C-alpha positions, 0 to 999 in steps of 0.5 A: 200544052196540048202539043206536048200531050199529043206528042207524049200520046204516041208512045203512050198508045204504042206502050199500052198496046203492047204491055197493057196498063200494068205498073211497068207500062205506067212507070215507063210512060211517066219516065217518058213524060218526065224526059219530054217535059225537060226537053220541052221546057228547055227548048221552048221556055229556056228553063235551065232546070225545068223540074226545079222550076216546076217545084222540085227542089232537093232542099232542107225546107222542101224535105220538112214541108214534105214530112209536115204534109205527110203528117197533116194528111195522114193524121187528119184522115186518122182523126176523122175515122176516130171520130166516126169511131166515137160516133159508133159509126165504125169499129176498128179491126186489127191494124195492118202489118208493117209490110202493108204500112211500108208498101202503102208509104211507097205507093203513097209518095210515088203517087204524090210525086207523080201527080204533083209534078204533073198537075201542080207542077206542069199543068199549073204552070202552063195554065198560069201563062193564059189565065189569072192565078184564080181562074188557073187554080180552078181549071186545073182543080177541075181537070184534076177531079175529071181525070180521076173521075172518068167512070160510067155515068151510073157510078158518077152519080152514085159517087158524086161526093168524091168528085167535089172532094177531088175538086176541093183537094186539087184547090188545097194542093195549089194553095200549098204550092203557092204557099211555099214559094212554088215548092212542091214539098208540102203538096206532095207530102200532103197528097201522099199522107191521104193516100197512105192513110187510105191505103192502110185502111183499105188494103189493111182491112183496118176497120168495118162500118156499122151502118148506123148512118148512110154511106153518103155521110161516112163514105160511099163504097167504103171510101172515107173521102167519098162522103160528108165526113170527108168533104168536111175533113178536106175542107178543114185541111184546106182552110188550115193550109190557106191560113198557115201559108198566107202567114208564111209558115212554110215559106222559110228559105233553106 
């Protein structure tokens, strides 16, 4: 695992030095990662179809799971915000336009695809080679949270609920994959649904908090998932995903 990251870091350093960390550079880096991942997996592990092994199957059931995950993520966050509005903790503004919603959907699916292939695809597969399934789940989720939480110490202290939320989300996404026989459709959809809903709320300037309760309840820095309500929302999603996947709701073959 470390060797692949070391090899990939060399062109990554060169590209970021030339282009910076803009979208074009990030896309190119990820394309290089996917190409390197396939070569690595074929040569080292003998995978005939590496991406399929990591959960990227083009099947009807995987597509259905992706759509279900998208709905679960988006509707869960929407329900949480409506509960807060009912309590008077926030007020709704003019809904974002169609362009914001479509752009957000594209960004969300891209983020979901990229991060799930990286964290729940390749990284989890590597960890499961050396550790028990439960320990691999915890380590992978901790790495997922830590890499999203590289900030100055003052911001880390201020935004502490977000770290727990990211860790819990990582666990939920692993359960999503394992409950779907290793397919990533549900995990990608769930991840994308949460990102999409947050994008519409944030970029679309869709709501305003009233300040009736502290920010640590509704979300620090107006991040809906960086507060107590967000943690409760993610906990509910996690428990339901665990229950549904254990009952093989999402495990039907195409």
